[in-house]
C-alpha positions in Angstrom: -37.2 39.1 46.4 -35.4 36.7 44.0 -36.2 33.0 43.8 -33.6 30.4 43.3 -34.8 29.8 39.7 -34.4 33.5 38.9 -30.8 33.5 40.3 -30.0 30.5 38.1 -31.7 31.7 34.9 -31.6 35.5 35.0 -28.6 36.5 37.0 -26.0 38.5 34.9 -23.7 36.1 33.1 -20.0 35.9 33.5 -19.6 38.0 30.4 -20.6 40.9 32.6 -17.2 40.7 34.4 -15.3 43.8 33.4 -12.4 45.7 34.8 -13.1 48.3 37.5 -14.7 51.3 35.9 -17.4 52.7 38.2 -17.6 56.4 38.9 -18.6 56.0 42.5 -18.6 53.2 45.1 -21.9 51.3 45.4 -23.5 51.2 48.9 -24.4 47.6 49.8 -25.9 49.0 53.1 -25.1 51.8 55.4 -21.5 50.6 56.2 -20.4 48.4 53.3 -19.4 49.7 49.9 -18.5 47.9 46.7 -16.3 48.7 43.7 -16.9 46.2 41.0 -14.1 44.7 38.8 -12.7 41.4 37.6 -13.4 40.5 41.2 -15.1 43.0 43.4 -13.4 44.9 46.2 -15.3 45.8 49.3 -14.9 48.4 52.1 -16.4 47.9 55.6 -16.7 51.1 57.6 -16.0 51.0 61.3 -15.8 53.6 64.0 -12.0 53.4 63.7 -11.4 53.4 60.0 -12.1 51.1 57.1 -11.5 47.4 56.5 -10.8 46.5 52.8 -11.9 43.0 51.6 -9.9 42.1 48.4 -8.1 44.7 46.4 -8.7 43.7 42.7 -6.0 43.5 40.0 -3.1 45.9 40.5 -4.3 48.4 37.8 -7.9 48.2 39.1 -6.9 49.2 42.6 -6.3 52.7 41.4 -10.0 52.9 40.7 -11.1 51.0 43.8 -9.0 53.2 46.1 -10.2 56.4 44.5 -13.9 55.4 44.9 -13.4 54.2 48.5 -11.3 57.3 49.4 -14.2 59.4 48.3 -16.4 57.7 51.0 -13.8 57.2 53.7 -10.1 58.0 53.1 -8.9 55.8 55.9 -7.1 54.8 58.0 -6.9 51.2 56.7 -6.0 49.1 59.7 -6.9 45.8 57.9 -6.9 44.3 54.4 -8.6 40.9 54.3 -8.1 38.4 51.5 -10.6 35.7 50.6 -8.1 33.9 48.3 -4.7 34.4 46.7 -5.6 34.8 43.0 -4.2 38.0 41.4 -7.7 39.6 41.0 -7.9 39.6 44.8 -4.4 40.4 45.9 -2.9 42.5 43.0 -3.8 45.8 44.5 -2.6 45.2 48.0 0.4 47.6 47.5 -1.9 50.5 46.6 -4.1 50.1 49.7 -1.4 49.2 52.2 -0.5 51.9 54.8 2.3 51.7 57.4 0.0 50.4 60.1 -2.1 48.1 57.8 -2.2 44.5 58.7 -2.8 42.1 55.8 -4.7 39.0 56.8 -4.9 35.7 54.8 -5.3 32.0 55.3 -2.1 30.1 55.9 -1.9 28.6 52.4 -2.0 32.0 50.8 1.8 32.3 50.2 1.9 28.8 48.6 -1.0 29.7 46.3 0.7 32.9 45.2 4.0 31.0 44.6 2.2 28.5 42.4 0.7 31.3 40.4 4.1 32.9 40.0 5.7 29.7 38.8 3.4 29.5 35.8 2.6 33.2 35.4 3.6 33.5 31.7 1.7 30.4 30.6 -1.4 31.3 32.7 -1.4 34.9 31.3 -1.1 33.6 27.8 -3.9 31.1 28.1 -6.1 33.5 30.1 -5.9 36.0 27.2 -8.5 33.9 25.3 -11.1 34.8 27.9 -9.8 38.0 29.4 -8.2 39.9 26.5 -10.1 43.1 27.4 -8.8 42.9 31.0 -5.2 42.2 30.0 -5.2 44.8 27.2 -6.5 47.4 29.7 -3.8 46.4 32.2 -1.0 46.7 29.5 -2.4 50.1 28.4 -2.4 51.4 31.9 1.0 50.0 32.7 2.6 52.2 30.0 1.6 55.3 31.9 1.2 54.0 35.5 3.8 51.3 36.1 3.5 51.8 39.8 0.0 50.4 39.7 1.3 46.8 39.3 2.2 44.6 42.2 4.8 42.2 40.9 6.1 41.0 44.2 4.0 38.5 46.2 2.2 40.5 48.9 3.1 39.0 52.2 0.5 38.7 54.9 1.1 40.1 58.4 -1.3 37.6 59.9 -1.8 34.0 58.7 -4.3 31.8 60.2 -5.2 28.1 59.8 -8.9 27.5 60.5 -10.4 30.6 62.3 -9.4 34.1 63.1 -11.5 36.6 65.1 -11.0 40.2 65.8 -13.1 43.3 66.5 -12.4 46.7 65.2 -14.3 50.0 65.6 -17.4 48.2 66.9 -17.6 45.6 64.1 -16.8 41.9 64.8 -15.0 39.9 62.1 -14.6 36.2 61.9 -12.5 34.7 59.1 -13.1 31.0 58.4 -11.0 28.8 56.1 -12.9 27.1 53.3 -10.2 25.2 51.3 -12.8 23.7 49.1 -13.1 26.9 47.1 -11.2 28.1 44.0 -8.0 27.8 45.9 -6.8 26.0 49.0 -6.4 29.3 50.8 -10.1 30.3 50.2 -11.8 31.7 53.2 -15.1 33.4 54.1 -15.4 36.6 56.1 -18.3 36.5 58.5 -19.8 39.5 60.3 -21.8 37.8 63.0 -23.5 40.9 64.4 -25.0 41.6 61.0 -25.2 38.0 59.6 -23.3 38.9 56.5 -21.0 36.5 54.8 -18.4 37.6 52.2 -17.6 34.5 50.2 -15.5 36.0 47.4 -15.1 33.3 44.7 -15.3 30.4 47.1 -18.4 29.2 45.2 -17.5 30.8 41.9 -18.6 34.1 40.3 -22.1 32.9 39.5 -24.2 31.6 42.4 -25.8 29.1 42.6 -24.1 27.6 39.6 -22.2 24.3 39.3 -18.6 24.8 40.5 -15.6 24.9 38.2 -13.8 21.8 39.6 -11.2 22.5 36.9 -11.1 25.7 34.9 -10.1 25.3 31.3 -7.9 28.3 31.3 -5.6 26.2 33.5 -5.4 25.7 37.2 -5.1 22.9 39.8 -8.0 20.5 40.3 -10.5 21.4 43.0 -11.9 18.5 45.0 -15.5 17.6 45.7 -15.5 16.7 49.3 -13.8 20.0 50.5 -16.2 21.9 48.3 -19.2 20.2 50.0 -17.7 20.9 53.4 -17.4 24.6 52.5 -21.0 24.6 51.4 -22.2 23.0 54.6 -20.0 25.3 56.7 -21.4 28.6 55.2 -24.9 27.2 55.2 -24.7 26.5 58.9 -23.9 30.1 59.6 -27.4 30.9 58.3 -26.4 34.2 56.6 -29.0 36.8 55.8 -26.8 38.5 53.2 -24.3 36.7 50.9 -21.8 39.0 49.3 -20.0 37.1 46.5 -17.0 38.1 44.4 -19.3 39.4 41.6 -22.6 41.1 41.0 -25.1 42.2 43.6 -25.4 40.5 47.1 -28.0 37.8 47.6 -30.4 38.7 50.3 -32.7 36.6 52.4 -31.8 33.7 54.8 -34.3 31.3 53.3 -33.2 32.0 49.7 -29.6 31.6 50.6 -30.3 28.3 52.4 -32.2 27.0 49.4 -29.3 27.9 47.1 -26.8 26.0 49.3 -29.2 23.0 49.6 -29.4 22.9 45.8 -25.7 23.3 45.3 -24.8 20.6 47.8 -27.3 18.2 46.4 -26.2 18.8 42.8 -22.5 18.3 43.4 -23.1 15.3 45.7 -25.3 13.8 43.0 -22.7 14.2 40.3 -19.9 12.9 42.6 -22.0 9.8 43.6 -23.1 9.0 40.0 -19.5 9.4 38.7 -18.1 7.0 41.4 -20.9 4.4 40.7 -20.2 4.6 37.0 -16.4 4.2 37.5 -16.9 1.1 39.7 -19.1 -0.4 37.0 -16.3 0.1 34.5 -18.0 2.8 32.5 -15.5 5.0 30.7 -15.2 8.7 31.5 -16.5 9.9 28.1 -19.7 7.9 28.5 -20.2 9.2 32.0 -19.6 12.8 30.7 -22.4 12.2 28.2 -24.8 10.4 30.4 -24.7 12.0 33.9 -27.3 14.8 34.2 -28.8 16.6 37.1 -32.4 15.8 38.0 -34.8 18.7 37.8 -35.1 19.2 41.5 -31.3 19.6 41.7 -31.0 21.9 38.7 -28.3 24.7 39.1 -26.8 27.0 36.5 -23.9 26.0 34.3 -22.8 29.4 33.3 -19.3 28.9 34.7 -18.7 25.2 35.6 -20.4 22.4 33.7 -21.6 19.0 34.9 -19.7 17.1 32.2 -16.4 18.9 33.1 -17.1 18.1 36.7 -17.5 14.4 35.9 -14.1 14.3 34.1 -12.4 16.2 36.9 -13.8 13.8 39.5 -12.8 10.8 37.4 -9.2 12.0 37.0 -9.0 13.2 40.6 -9.4 9.6 41.6 -7.7 7.8 38.8 -5.3 10.1 37.0 -4.9 10.7 33.3 -4.4 7.2 32.1 -7.8 5.8 31.1 -6.6 2.3 30.0 -8.3 2.7 26.6 -5.2 2.6 24.4 -1.5 2.1 24.7 -1.1 5.4 22.8 -2.2 7.2 25.9 1.2 6.4 27.4 3.2 8.1 24.7 3.8 11.6 23.5 2.5 11.0 19.9 -1.1 12.0 19.8 -3.8 11.0 17.4 -3.5 14.2 15.4 0.1 13.1 14.4 -1.5 10.7 11.8 -4.4 12.9 10.7 -2.7 14.0 7.6 -2.1 10.4 6.6 -5.8 9.6 7.2 -6.7 12.5 5.0 -4.4 11.4 2.3 -5.8 7.8 2.4 -9.4 8.8 2.4 -9.1 12.0 0.4 -9.7 15.5 1.9 -12.9 16.0 -0.1 -14.4 12.7 1.1 -13.5 13.5 4.7 -15.2 17.0 4.5 -18.2 15.5 2.8 -18.7 13.0 5.7 -18.2 15.8 8.2 -20.8 17.9 6.5 -23.2 15.0 6.8 -22.5 14.6 10.6 -23.0 18.3 11.1 -26.3 18.1 9.3 -27.3 15.5 11.9 -26.4 17.9 14.7 -23.2 16.0 15.6 -21.0 19.0 15.7 -18.1 17.5 17.7 -17.9 14.5 15.4 -18.0 16.9 12.4 -15.2 18.9 14.0 -13.0 15.8 14.3 -13.5 15.3 10.5 -12.7 18.9 9.8 -9.4 18.6 11.8 -8.4 15.5 9.9 -9.1 17.2 6.6 -7.2 20.4 7.6 -4.2 18.2 8.6 -4.1 17.0 5.0 -4.7 20.5 3.5 -4.5 23.5 5.9 -6.0 25.9 3.3 -8.8 23.6 2.1 -11.7 26.1 2.0 -14.6 23.6 2.5 -12.7 22.0 5.5 -12.3 25.5 7.0 -15.9 26.2 6.5 -16.9 22.9 8.1 -14.7 23.6 11.1 -16.2 27.1 11.4 -19.8 25.9 11.1 -19.1 23.2 13.7 -17.9 25.8 16.1 -20.9 28.0 15.4 -23.2 25.1 16.1 -21.4 24.4 19.4 -21.6 28.1 20.3 -25.4 28.0 20.0 -25.5 24.8 22.1 -23.0 25.8 24.9 -22.7 29.5 24.6 -24.4 30.1 28.0 -21.2 28.9 29.6 -18.5 31.6 30.0 -15.5 29.3 29.4 -17.1 27.4 26.5 -18.3 30.6 24.9 -15.0 32.4 25.2 -13.1 29.5 23.6 -15.6 29.0 20.8 -15.7 32.7 19.9 -11.9 32.8 19.8 -11.8 29.8 17.5 -14.5 31.3 15.3 -12.6 34.5 15.0 -9.4 32.7 14.1 -11.2 30.5 11.5 -12.8 33.6 9.9 -9.4 35.2 9.6 -8.0 32.0 8.0 -10.8 32.0 5.5 -10.2 35.6 4.6 -6.5 34.8 3.9 -7.5 31.8 1.7 -9.8 34.2 -0.3 
């Protein structure tokens, strides 16, 4: 039996998220099977066929379907979606049969339309973190173009708050939880067995601080709906929690402790941020100062407290921080970096940056490196300073999936630039 501390410290990190590649479906229990992927797909066996919960990316659904078919080839009367992101809905076409009913929360079509509007930009930015997934998809698309669902899969059944049905002796209750990753997030509850499928409602790592805004790009997620979702699922008193990634969490008391800790942590950050805002403390200071007390410690492998602080601040107040008139205009500070470097001298700027880095002030050193590189993009000591600053930040923040992915990408790019300078 796990403890909450073990789940926080020792659970597989988000770097373990890989495209579907298993050789056989994993039995969660005697009637639920899992096929892992960028988001896991699940199959619930009933006396009258199978119910599929999430279908993975389009190219992954070939694997998911093959593994599930080996256990139970159908029929597939229902496909249930816990949210509208492509790693949940992309494979619908491959699982859908003539009599299949696709069920989703009422906001699902709007969420999918939003994703479609910014598809090119989102795919481009996501490549920083998911290059292995996207490359695998491109490779497979060359030989299996039919594996990709380009059209928005339309649900046969849309519900607002609750939807209940029974099939083949299994009762299903689908409950809207718009405080999750998307406003169409929902939880699938099997009341007879006290099993809750939460998908990515609470993120891929549980219990970790939520990603109120993901840096790959997405809409803000709001604190109060998130807390309501935590309270709602906690009140179900599940004995098994099946998330979108990794193994299920088992034990009613452990699950309750996790939800208590998550609720307390997010509530604390929300409260402290609002108090600081009303005292006139700027967002950057709040990001630096607000920390979780030990009794509310949760993982930060996906979301981070300081990012949560900034998202909360801007959710209430928007992007203008009243710090400088320049915030209102398109010209950003880096437009004068080259002039600063010319005035101070690139070597002097780098020297000061190296001193800051020696003091452990990697972000300040990085600012100096960027000023120097604006003055001379091929200045080797400036590139080395920039590289060393990123490496120091990787040591400090590398436990977070998003921070690590970005920092590693920047390190690789800087190493290539240095090789070209050589």
